Backbone as a printed PyTorch tensor [residue, N CA C, xyz], in Angstrom:
tensor([[[ -4.4570, -83.1170,  20.3610],
         [ -3.3480, -82.7350,  21.0230],
         [ -3.0480, -81.4630,  20.2400]],

        [[ -2.2130, -80.4420,  21.0610],
         [ -1.8530, -79.0910,  20.5060],
         [ -0.6710, -79.1420,  19.9690]],

        [[ -0.6230, -78.4120,  18.8930],
         [  0.6490, -78.4650,  18.2380],
         [  1.2310, -77.1960,  18.4290]],

        [[  2.8900, -77.0040,  19.2520],
         [  3.2280, -75.6460,  19.2580],
         [  4.4520, -75.7580,  18.5400]],

        [[  4.5340, -74.4630,  17.7190],
         [  5.2330, -74.1900,  16.5060],
         [  6.3460, -73.2890,  17.3510]],

        [[  7.6260, -73.9200,  16.9410],
         [  8.5420, -72.8670,  17.2940],
         [  8.8570, -71.8740,  16.3770]],

        [[  9.1160, -70.6430,  16.8270],
         [  9.2070, -69.3790,  16.0870],
         [ 10.3800, -69.4570,  15.1550]],

        [[ 10.1480, -69.0250,  13.7520],
         [ 11.1650, -68.9980,  12.6680],
         [ 12.6420, -68.4180,  13.3370]],

        [[ 13.5390, -69.0450,  12.9090],
         [ 14.8410, -68.1750,  13.8270],
         [ 15.1440, -67.1490,  13.2360]],

        [[ 14.3840, -67.0800,  11.8250],
         [ 14.8020, -65.6460,  11.1030],
         [ 13.8550, -64.5090,  11.9370]],

        [[ 12.7850, -64.9120,  12.5130],
         [ 11.8670, -63.7900,  12.9210],
         [ 12.4210, -62.9890,  13.9670]],

        [[ 13.2290, -63.8770,  14.7740],
         [ 13.8750, -63.0370,  15.9900],
         [ 14.9320, -61.8170,  15.2590]],

        [[ 15.4810, -62.4490,  14.5480],
         [ 16.5270, -61.4220,  13.9140],
         [ 15.8160, -60.4090,  13.1040]],

        [[ 14.9430, -60.6430,  12.6450],
         [ 14.1430, -59.8490,  11.6940],
         [ 13.7700, -58.5670,  12.8440]],

        [[ 12.8500, -59.0800,  13.9650],
         [ 12.6040, -58.0410,  15.0280],
         [ 13.7320, -57.0860,  15.3960]],

        [[ 14.6370, -58.1060,  15.8020],
         [ 15.8960, -57.1160,  16.2940],
         [ 16.5120, -55.9680,  15.3520]],

        [[ 16.7730, -56.5490,  13.7420],
         [ 17.0530, -55.4590,  12.7330],
         [ 16.3520, -54.6170,  12.7320]],

        [[ 14.6670, -54.7680,  12.7330],
         [ 13.7540, -53.6380,  12.5740],
         [ 13.9040, -52.9520,  13.7660]],

        [[ 14.2200, -53.2210,  14.8390],
         [ 14.2100, -52.6390,  16.0870],
         [ 15.4220, -51.5480,  16.3000]],

        [[ 16.5950, -52.3300,  15.4050],
         [ 17.8630, -51.4750,  15.6130],
         [ 17.7370, -50.4430,  14.5540]],

        [[ 17.1600, -50.7580,  13.3590],
         [ 16.9150, -49.7740,  12.2180],
         [ 16.1140, -48.4240,  12.5890]],

        [[ 15.0640, -48.7470,  13.4990],
         [ 14.2040, -47.6730,  13.7550],
         [ 15.0930, -46.7970,  14.9990]],

        [[ 16.1810, -47.5170,  15.5950],
         [ 16.6260, -46.6290,  16.7640],
         [ 17.8300, -46.0440,  16.4530]],

        [[ 18.4170, -46.3400,  15.1930],
         [ 19.7700, -45.8430,  14.3640],
         [ 19.7820, -44.3720,  14.5640]],

        [[ 18.7010, -43.7930,  13.9870],
         [ 18.5960, -42.3470,  13.7400],
         [ 19.0840, -41.3780,  14.7010]],

        [[ 18.4210, -42.4360,  15.8420],
         [ 18.5990, -41.7030,  17.2120],
         [ 19.9680, -41.4090,  17.6000]],

        [[ 20.6160, -42.3380,  17.3710],
         [ 22.2570, -42.5370,  17.7350],
         [ 22.9850, -41.4970,  16.8110]],

        [[ 22.4320, -41.4120,  15.6230],
         [ 23.3290, -40.4870,  14.8360],
         [ 22.6630, -39.2530,  14.6110]],

        [[ 21.5210, -38.4550,  15.5410],
         [ 21.2080, -37.3300,  15.5010],
         [ 22.4010, -36.1950,  15.5300]],

        [[ 22.0730, -35.5090,  15.0890],
         [ 23.1910, -34.0980,  15.1510],
         [ 22.7780, -33.3650,  16.6610]],

        [[ 24.1950, -32.9250,  16.8290],
         [ 24.4080, -32.5080,  18.6530],
         [ 23.0330, -31.2530,  18.7260]],

        [[ 22.4750, -31.0250,  19.8470],
         [ 21.6070, -30.0190,  19.6680],
         [ 22.3840, -28.6780,  19.9180]],

        [[ 21.6970, -27.5870,  18.8780],
         [ 22.4470, -26.1430,  18.9630],
         [ 21.7060, -25.2940,  19.8440]],

        [[ 22.3880, -24.6730,  20.4480],
         [ 21.6410, -23.6630,  21.3570],
         [ 22.6070, -22.5420,  21.5340]],

        [[ 21.6400, -21.4160,  21.9630],
         [ 22.5590, -19.8760,  22.1380],
         [ 22.8150, -19.7940,  23.6300]],

        [[ 24.1240, -20.7920,  23.8200],
         [ 24.5110, -21.1220,  25.4180],
         [ 24.5770, -19.6230,  26.1930]],

        [[ 25.4420, -18.6640,  25.5670],
         [ 25.4740, -17.3740,  26.1700],
         [ 24.3090, -16.1590,  26.1560]],

        [[ 23.3600, -16.6880,  25.5260],
         [ 22.1730, -15.7650,  25.1590],
         [ 22.6320, -14.5350,  24.7950]],

        [[ 23.3460, -14.6350,  23.7900],
         [ 23.9280, -13.4320,  22.8750],
         [ 22.5870, -13.0410,  22.0020]],

        [[ 22.2510, -11.8140,  21.9120],
         [ 21.1290, -11.0290,  21.3470],
         [ 21.3270, -11.4680,  19.6940]],

        [[ 20.1240, -12.2450,  19.2810],
         [ 20.1770, -12.8140,  17.8470],
         [ 18.5360, -12.2260,  17.4050]],

        [[ 18.2020, -11.9440,  16.3640],
         [ 17.0480, -11.5090,  16.2150],
         [ 16.9080, -10.9140,  14.4790]],

        [[ 15.5980, -11.3180,  13.7760],
         [ 15.5170, -10.6490,  12.5850],
         [ 15.0960,  -9.1730,  12.6070]],

        [[ 15.7460,  -8.5710,  11.3940],
         [ 15.1000,  -7.2760,  11.7740],
         [ 14.2510,  -6.8770,  10.1680]],

        [[ 14.5090,  -7.5080,   9.1950],
         [ 14.0090,  -7.5150,   7.9080],
         [ 13.4260,  -8.9360,   7.3560]],

        [[ 12.4160,  -9.1210,   6.6060],
         [ 12.1820, -10.4870,   5.8740],
         [ 11.4490, -10.1760,   4.6040]],

        [[ 12.2980,  -9.4160,   3.6700],
         [ 11.4290,  -9.3640,   2.3810],
         [ 12.2500, -10.0960,   1.1770]],

        [[ 13.0710, -11.1280,   1.4590],
         [ 13.7200, -12.1350,   0.5730],
         [ 13.2430, -13.3840,   0.3850]],

        [[ 12.2440, -14.0180,  -0.2320],
         [ 12.0220, -15.4310,   0.2030],
         [ 13.0570, -16.1720,  -0.1380]],

        [[ 13.1820, -17.4550,   0.8190],
         [ 14.3480, -18.2020,   0.8070],
         [ 15.6040, -18.1060,   1.2930]],

        [[ 16.1030, -16.9000,   1.8880],
         [ 17.2470, -16.6540,   2.2410],
         [ 17.3000, -17.2430,   3.3410]],

        [[ 18.5680, -18.1540,   3.3250],
         [ 19.1370, -19.1030,   4.4170],
         [ 19.1370, -18.4380,   5.8090]],

        [[ 18.4000, -19.1590,   6.4940],
         [ 18.8770, -18.5940,   8.1010],
         [ 20.0380, -18.6920,   8.6310]],

        [[ 20.8630, -17.3340,   9.1150],
         [ 21.9820, -18.1100,   9.8260],
         [ 22.2700, -18.3390,  10.6670]],

        [[ 23.3350, -19.0180,  11.1340],
         [ 23.0870, -20.0810,  12.5450],
         [ 23.4860, -18.9970,  13.7550]],

        [[ 23.9130, -18.0530,  13.4470],
         [ 24.1270, -16.7470,  14.6180],
         [ 25.0840, -17.3200,  15.6570]],

        [[ 24.3310, -16.9630,  16.6490],
         [ 25.0870, -17.6970,  17.9490],
         [ 24.9840, -18.9560,  18.4360]],

        [[ 24.2500, -20.1010,  17.7930],
         [ 23.7950, -21.1850,  17.8780],
         [ 25.1380, -22.0560,  17.7000]],

        [[ 25.5400, -22.9050,  18.8450],
         [ 26.7040, -23.8390,  18.8910],
         [ 26.1480, -25.0290,  19.6600]],

        [[ 27.1160, -25.9920,  19.3150],
         [ 26.8890, -27.3980,  19.9750],
         [ 27.3200, -27.1440,  21.5280]],

        [[ 27.0850, -27.9570,  22.2550],
         [ 27.7340, -27.9020,  23.4020],
         [ 29.4730, -27.9580,  23.4030]],

        [[ 29.9650, -28.9330,  22.6830],
         [ 31.2300, -29.1910,  22.4140],
         [ 32.0540, -27.7070,  22.2990]],

        [[ 31.3280, -27.0990,  21.1940],
         [ 32.0810, -25.8020,  20.9550],
         [ 31.7250, -24.7370,  21.9510]],

        [[ 30.6060, -24.7710,  22.2900],
         [ 30.7090, -23.8260,  23.7480],
         [ 31.4940, -24.1770,  24.6800]],

        [[ 31.6290, -25.0630,  25.0840],
         [ 33.0630, -25.2890,  25.9100],
         [ 34.2520, -24.7760,  25.3890]],

        [[ 34.5270, -25.0910,  23.8990],
         [ 35.5800, -24.1980,  23.5340],
         [ 35.7780, -23.2880,  23.3450]],

        [[ 34.7010, -22.4890,  23.5340],
         [ 34.8400, -20.8530,  23.4810],
         [ 34.6640, -20.2270,  25.0920]],

        [[ 34.4600, -21.1440,  25.9630],
         [ 34.0870, -20.2890,  27.2230],
         [ 35.5850, -19.5870,  27.4910]],

        [[ 36.8140, -20.3150,  27.3130],
         [ 38.0110, -19.6250,  28.1110],
         [ 37.8260, -17.8610,  27.2640]],

        [[ 38.1930, -18.0310,  25.8760],
         [ 38.3380, -16.9360,  25.1250],
         [ 37.2270, -16.0530,  25.2090]],

        [[ 36.0650, -16.3420,  25.4160],
         [ 34.7210, -15.3880,  25.4470],
         [ 35.2470, -14.8110,  27.0080]],

        [[ 35.2600, -15.4250,  27.7270],
         [ 35.9390, -14.6230,  29.2260],
         [ 37.4490, -13.6030,  29.1810]],

        [[ 37.9990, -14.0840,  28.5100],
         [ 39.5200, -13.6190,  28.4020],
         [ 39.1210, -12.4260,  27.3060]],

        [[ 38.3810, -12.4070,  26.3260],
         [ 37.8280, -11.1080,  25.4510],
         [ 37.1890, -10.3300,  26.1780]],

        [[ 35.9760, -10.7440,  26.6330],
         [ 35.4040,  -9.9030,  27.5690],
         [ 35.7310,  -8.8250,  28.6740]],

        [[ 36.6710,  -9.5030,  29.1960],
         [ 37.4050,  -8.5550,  30.3230],
         [ 38.5290,  -7.8380,  29.8070]],

        [[ 39.2140,  -8.3280,  28.3260],
         [ 40.0820,  -7.5740,  28.2910],
         [ 39.6680,  -5.9310,  27.8940]],

        [[ 38.3640,  -5.8490,  27.3580],
         [ 37.9470,  -4.5970,  27.1330],
         [ 38.1020,  -3.5830,  28.4430]],

        [[ 37.7510,  -4.0300,  29.3320],
         [ 37.7280,  -3.2720,  30.6440],
         [ 39.2420,  -3.0120,  31.0460]],

        [[ 40.1460,  -4.3010,  30.8970],
         [ 41.3300,  -4.6420,  31.3560],
         [ 42.2390,  -3.3170,  30.7000]],

        [[ 41.9020,  -3.2100,  29.1510],
         [ 42.8510,  -2.0540,  28.0430],
         [ 41.9940,  -0.7860,  28.2350]],

        [[ 41.0490,  -0.4440,  29.2420],
         [ 40.4360,   1.0050,  29.2480],
         [ 39.4870,   1.4070,  28.1740]],

        [[ 39.2060,   0.4720,  27.4870],
         [ 38.4920,   0.6900,  26.4650],
         [ 36.7410,   0.6230,  26.5370]],

        [[ 36.3370,   0.0400,  27.8100],
         [ 35.2130,  -0.0110,  28.5510],
         [ 34.8910,   0.5680,  29.8540]],

        [[ 33.7950,   0.6590,  30.3080],
         [ 33.3450,   1.2120,  31.5860],
         [ 32.7790,  -0.0010,  32.3250]],

        [[ 32.2800,  -0.9370,  31.8220],
         [ 31.5450,  -2.1190,  32.2720],
         [ 32.7100,  -2.8070,  32.3900]],

        [[ 32.5870,  -3.7920,  33.2820],
         [ 33.7210,  -4.9300,  33.3510],
         [ 33.8310,  -6.0340,  32.2870]],

        [[ 32.7720,  -5.8850,  31.7050],
         [ 32.9450,  -7.0600,  30.1720],
         [ 32.3460,  -6.5960,  29.1450]],

        [[ 32.7070,  -6.8140,  28.0890],
         [ 32.2880,  -6.0310,  27.1530],
         [ 30.8690,  -6.6780,  26.4550]],

        [[ 30.7250,  -8.1080,  27.1430],
         [ 29.4860,  -8.8250,  26.8210],
         [ 28.2320,  -8.1210,  27.4670]],

        [[ 28.2730,  -7.1960,  28.5760],
         [ 27.1630,  -6.4320,  29.3770],
         [ 26.8340,  -5.2580,  28.3190]],

        [[ 27.1810,  -5.0890,  27.0580],
         [ 26.7890,  -3.9830,  26.3720],
         [ 25.7450,  -4.5540,  25.5920]],

        [[ 25.8960,  -5.6630,  25.1370],
         [ 25.0790,  -6.2080,  24.1870],
         [ 23.6060,  -6.3770,  24.1630]],

        [[ 22.9390,  -6.6140,  25.0890],
         [ 21.6690,  -6.2230,  25.4650],
         [ 21.2200,  -4.6150,  24.8890]],

        [[ 22.0420,  -3.7360,  25.5400],
         [ 21.5610,  -2.3960,  24.9450],
         [ 21.9030,  -2.1300,  23.7140]],

        [[ 22.5460,  -2.6130,  23.1800],
         [ 23.0710,  -2.4770,  21.8450],
         [ 21.7390,  -3.1990,  21.0600]],

        [[ 21.5730,  -4.5900,  21.2400],
         [ 20.4170,  -5.1770,  20.4210],
         [ 19.2350,  -4.2230,  20.6470]],

        [[ 18.6930,  -3.6030,  21.9840],
         [ 17.6080,  -3.1770,  21.8980],
         [ 17.4770,  -1.6880,  21.1990]],

        [[ 18.6120,  -0.9910,  21.1520],
         [ 18.6880,  -0.0750,  20.2190],
         [ 18.7520,  -0.5300,  18.7330]],

        [[ 19.1050,  -1.4650,  18.2870],
         [ 18.9510,  -1.9620,  16.9270],
         [ 17.8640,  -2.3320,  16.3450]],

        [[ 17.2650,  -2.6600,  17.2990],
         [ 15.7660,  -3.4510,  17.1000],
         [ 14.9270,  -2.2480,  16.9120]],

        [[ 15.0980,  -1.0840,  17.7130],
         [ 14.2760,   0.2520,  17.7320],
         [ 14.4630,   1.2140,  16.5330]],

        [[ 15.4660,   0.9790,  16.1050],
         [ 15.8960,   1.7540,  15.1820],
         [ 15.6990,   1.0440,  13.9540]],

        [[ 15.8250,  -0.1600,  13.6160],
         [ 15.2130,  -0.8420,  12.6440],
         [ 13.5090,  -0.6400,  12.2930]],

        [[ 12.9540,  -0.6780,  13.7090],
         [ 11.6660,  -0.9270,  13.4690],
         [ 11.0280,   0.5610,  13.1100]],

        [[ 11.6910,   1.5290,  13.2200],
         [ 11.3030,   2.8800,  12.8640],
         [ 11.7480,   3.5490,  11.5910]],

        [[ 12.4850,   2.7610,  11.0470],
         [ 13.1520,   2.9760,   9.4410],
         [ 12.3180,   2.1560,   8.6060]],

        [[ 12.4040,   2.7010,   7.4080],
         [ 12.1160,   1.8220,   6.2580],
         [ 13.3320,   1.5190,   5.5620]],

        [[ 14.4920,   2.0140,   6.1980],
         [ 15.8780,   1.4160,   5.3060],
         [ 15.7670,  -0.0510,   4.9850]],

        [[ 16.2900,  -0.6140,   4.3330],
         [ 16.8500,  -2.0650,   3.9590],
         [ 15.5650,  -2.8360,   3.7710]],

        [[ 14.1860,  -2.1510,   3.5050],
         [ 13.3420,  -3.1490,   3.3050],
         [ 13.1520,  -4.0800,   2.2310]],

        [[ 13.9940,  -4.1390,   1.3550],
         [ 14.2250,  -4.9790,   0.2100],
         [ 15.3850,  -6.0220,   0.6340]],

        [[ 15.3500,  -6.2640,   1.6640],
         [ 16.2130,  -7.2280,   2.2870],
         [ 15.7060,  -8.1970,   3.5830]],

        [[ 16.2280,  -9.3690,   3.7300],
         [ 16.0120, -10.3620,   4.9420],
         [ 17.3760, -10.2090,   5.6880]],

        [[ 17.2530,  -9.7360,   6.5350],
         [ 18.6220,  -9.5680,   7.7620],
         [ 18.3400,  -9.5180,   9.1680]],

        [[ 19.1800, -10.5160,   9.8470],
         [ 19.6910, -11.1030,  10.9520],
         [ 20.6200, -10.4850,  11.4480]],

        [[ 20.4110, -10.1640,  12.8800],
         [ 21.7450,  -9.3340,  13.6630],
         [ 21.9040, -10.5460,  14.8460]],

        [[ 23.4370, -10.4870,  15.0130],
         [ 23.7840, -10.8360,  16.2570],
         [ 24.5880, -10.1650,  16.7510]],

        [[ 24.8380,  -9.7920,  18.1590],
         [ 25.2800,  -9.0720,  18.9330],
         [ 26.3450,  -9.9430,  19.8650]],

        [[ 27.4760,  -9.7220,  20.0960],
         [ 28.6320, -10.2390,  20.6400],
         [ 29.7970,  -9.8680,  21.0820]],

        [[ 29.9560,  -9.2170,  22.2630],
         [ 30.8670,  -8.0980,  22.9780],
         [ 31.4070,  -7.0540,  22.1190]],

        [[ 30.1730,  -5.9560,  21.8210],
         [ 30.0230,  -5.0940,  21.1440],
         [ 30.1840,  -5.3170,  19.5740]],

        [[ 30.3360,  -6.4660,  19.1920],
         [ 30.7130,  -6.7570,  17.8070],
         [ 29.0470,  -7.1340,  17.3280]],

        [[ 28.7920,  -6.3320,  16.0160],
         [ 27.6130,  -6.4830,  15.6360],
         [ 27.5640,  -7.3800,  14.0710]],

        [[ 27.0840,  -8.2810,  13.7450],
         [ 27.0930,  -9.4050,  12.7980],
         [ 25.7660,  -9.1470,  12.1000]],

        [[ 25.8120,  -8.6550,  10.7230],
         [ 24.5710,  -8.3750,   9.9290],
         [ 24.5950,  -9.5490,   8.8710]],

        [[ 23.7700, -10.1930,   8.9810],
         [ 23.9460, -11.7140,   7.7150],
         [ 22.1790, -11.8240,   7.1520]],

        [[ 22.5210, -12.2420,   5.8360],
         [ 21.2030, -12.6580,   5.1730],
         [ 21.3240, -12.1530,   3.6240]],

        [[ 20.1370, -11.5560,   3.1440],
         [ 20.2590, -11.7230,   1.6600],
         [ 19.3780, -10.1940,   1.2920]],

        [[ 19.8920,  -9.4100,   0.2800],
         [ 19.0580,  -8.7570,  -0.4980],
         [ 19.0670,  -8.4430,  -1.6460]],

        [[ 17.9560,  -8.0060,  -2.1150],
         [ 17.5770,  -8.0110,  -3.6820],
         [ 18.2660,  -7.0990,  -4.4990]],

        [[ 18.9470,  -6.1140,  -3.6010],
         [ 19.6440,  -4.9040,  -4.6500],
         [ 20.9340,  -4.7490,  -3.4520]],

        [[ 22.2510,  -5.2390,  -3.7600],
         [ 23.2550,  -4.7180,  -3.0220],
         [ 23.5810,  -3.3720,  -2.6550]],

        [[ 23.0630,  -2.5440,  -3.8020],
         [ 23.2960,  -0.8390,  -3.6120],
         [ 22.5960,  -0.3640,  -2.1920]],

        [[ 21.4700,  -1.0800,  -2.0470],
         [ 20.6070,  -0.7730,  -0.6900],
         [ 21.4380,  -0.8650,   0.9650]],

        [[ 22.5080,  -1.9260,   0.7720],
         [ 23.5310,  -1.8150,   1.7310],
         [ 24.4040,  -1.2330,   2.0350]],

        [[ 24.8970,  -0.2730,   1.3310],
         [ 25.8370,   0.2880,   1.1040],
         [ 26.0230,   1.4610,   2.1980]],

        [[ 25.0860,   1.4200,   2.8460],
         [ 25.3420,   2.4030,   4.1490],
         [ 24.4970,   1.5880,   5.1800]],

        [[ 24.5440,   0.1110,   5.1280],
         [ 24.0040,  -0.5910,   6.5040],
         [ 24.9370,  -0.7920,   7.5230]],

        [[ 26.3570,  -0.5300,   7.0830],
         [ 27.4530,  -0.4350,   7.9380],
         [ 27.2620,   0.9440,   8.9140]],

        [[ 27.2240,   2.1250,   8.5360],
         [ 27.2870,   3.4310,   8.9460],
         [ 25.7360,   3.1960,   9.8080]],

        [[ 24.7310,   2.7590,   9.1940],
         [ 23.4410,   2.5700,   9.9710],
         [ 23.7030,   1.9960,  11.0280]],

        [[ 24.4360,   1.1230,  11.3370],
         [ 24.5290,   0.2070,  12.5970],
         [ 25.5650,   0.8310,  13.3060]],

        [[ 26.5040,   1.0810,  12.9890],
         [ 27.4610,   1.7640,  13.6380],
         [ 27.4140,   3.1220,  14.5380]],

        [[ 26.0100,   3.6910,  14.0370],
         [ 25.6630,   4.8310,  14.9280],
         [ 24.9240,   4.2480,  16.1760]],

        [[ 24.8840,   3.2210,  16.2330],
         [ 24.5060,   2.7660,  17.7660],
         [ 25.3100,   2.9370,  18.8010]],

        [[ 25.2340,   3.4800,  19.7970],
         [ 26.0560,   3.6500,  20.7990],
         [ 26.9670,   2.4760,  21.4230]],

        [[ 28.1980,   2.5680,  21.4870],
         [ 28.8700,   1.1490,  22.1800],
         [ 29.2660,   0.2920,  21.1880]],

        [[ 29.0060,   0.2760,  19.9380],
         [ 29.1450,  -0.7270,  19.0490],
         [ 30.8300,  -0.6580,  18.4400]],

        [[ 31.4670,  -1.7090,  18.7800],
         [ 32.9420,  -1.8670,  18.5060],
         [ 33.0010,  -1.8170,  16.9990]],

        [[ 32.3980,  -2.6720,  16.4210],
         [ 33.1750,  -3.3550,  15.0920],
         [ 31.6120,  -3.9830,  14.5520]],

        [[ 31.6050,  -3.5710,  12.8110],
         [ 30.2300,  -4.0300,  12.3130],
         [ 30.8610,  -5.0190,  11.4650]],

        [[ 30.3410,  -6.3160,  11.2980],
         [ 30.4850,  -7.4370,  10.3970],
         [ 29.3500,  -7.5610,   9.3880]],

        [[ 29.3080,  -6.9730,   8.3300],
         [ 28.1750,  -7.3260,   7.1460],
         [ 28.4910,  -8.3080,   6.0700]],

        [[ 27.8610,  -9.4490,   6.4420],
         [ 27.5680, -10.8700,   5.5670],
         [ 26.4600, -10.9260,   4.7620]],

        [[ 26.1510, -10.3130,   3.6090],
         [ 24.8570, -10.1630,   3.1010],
         [ 25.1500, -10.7700,   1.7450]],

        [[ 24.3420, -11.7930,   1.1060],
         [ 24.4630, -12.2050,  -0.0390],
         [ 23.2860, -11.5840,  -1.4070]],

        [[ 23.7340, -11.3090,  -2.3830],
         [ 22.6420, -10.6800,  -3.0740],
         [ 21.6450, -11.9250,  -3.7690]],

        [[ 20.3280, -11.9920,  -3.1120],
         [ 19.1880, -12.8130,  -3.7420],
         [ 19.6070, -13.9420,  -2.7200]],

        [[ 18.8960, -15.0050,  -2.9200],
         [ 18.6920, -16.2080,  -1.8460],
         [ 19.5970, -17.3730,  -2.6750]],

        [[ 20.0480, -17.4420,  -3.6890],
         [ 20.5710, -18.5630,  -4.5190],
         [ 22.1390, -18.3860,  -4.2880]],

        [[ 22.5720, -19.6920,  -4.1570],
         [ 24.0990, -19.4950,  -3.9000],
         [ 24.3470, -20.0250,  -2.3660]],

        [[ 25.9000, -20.4280,  -2.1690],
         [ 26.6400, -20.4780,  -0.8780],
         [ 26.4080, -19.0540,  -0.0070]],

        [[ 25.6200, -18.8660,   0.8850],
         [ 25.9240, -17.5970,   2.0660],
         [ 27.0300, -17.6120,   2.4720]],

        [[ 27.5450, -16.3840,   2.5660],
         [ 28.4390, -15.8760,   3.3350],
         [ 28.9190, -16.1610,   4.9040]],

        [[ 28.1340, -17.0120,   5.5760],
         [ 27.6710, -17.3620,   6.9850],
         [ 27.1980, -18.8410,   6.9380]],

        [[ 27.6560, -19.0070,   8.2040],
         [ 27.1400, -20.5240,   8.3640],
         [ 25.6370, -20.6120,   8.7840]],

        [[ 24.8700, -21.4540,   8.4890],
         [ 23.6240, -21.3270,   8.1400],
         [ 22.8090, -22.7840,   9.2580]],

        [[ 21.7720, -22.6190,   9.3700],
         [ 20.8650, -23.4460,  10.1830],
         [ 21.1360, -25.1280,   9.5330]],

        [[ 21.3180, -25.8400,  10.1970],
         [ 21.1570, -27.2370,   9.6890],
         [ 20.0490, -27.7640,   8.5010]],

        [[ 19.7860, -28.1260,   7.5280],
         [ 18.4330, -28.3410,   7.0220],
         [ 17.8870, -30.0090,   7.3440]],

        [[ 16.6370, -29.9050,   7.6590],
         [ 16.2900, -31.1190,   8.3560],
         [ 16.3680, -32.5110,   7.6370]]])
């Protein structure tokens, strides 16, 4: 006679608990970050080790939806006010980014820094770290010499320790 053992009642509970434990992190995973509007975002210097990477134009889908209306409004208000020849201020961003990349590539300025650039509607955001803050005194004027730049925002910290003055990529 073959004896058939019934599974232990706790074995099923254990298996279900294990499965739920493995799947739980997926349910609580952080929302995906994307550059939904394809705003130019790039590094121009990488000399300070450990400099926290700026979040730049990356947002969640919910944040993107919140920004949609004001982006459309602010983009066209430039043209409506007669400050832009193009129909939308965001149409200048690619040319501004190309010029900034070229100018940083052909210059030795700010070599002791780690810098990222974000361009949004003719505004240029420079974020990162510098070993010597004195080297950054002329950074705003360097960026401003780019055609069609309306505003420059410098958010650079000294060294790579402490809380950065900009939003950073989440740590894994």
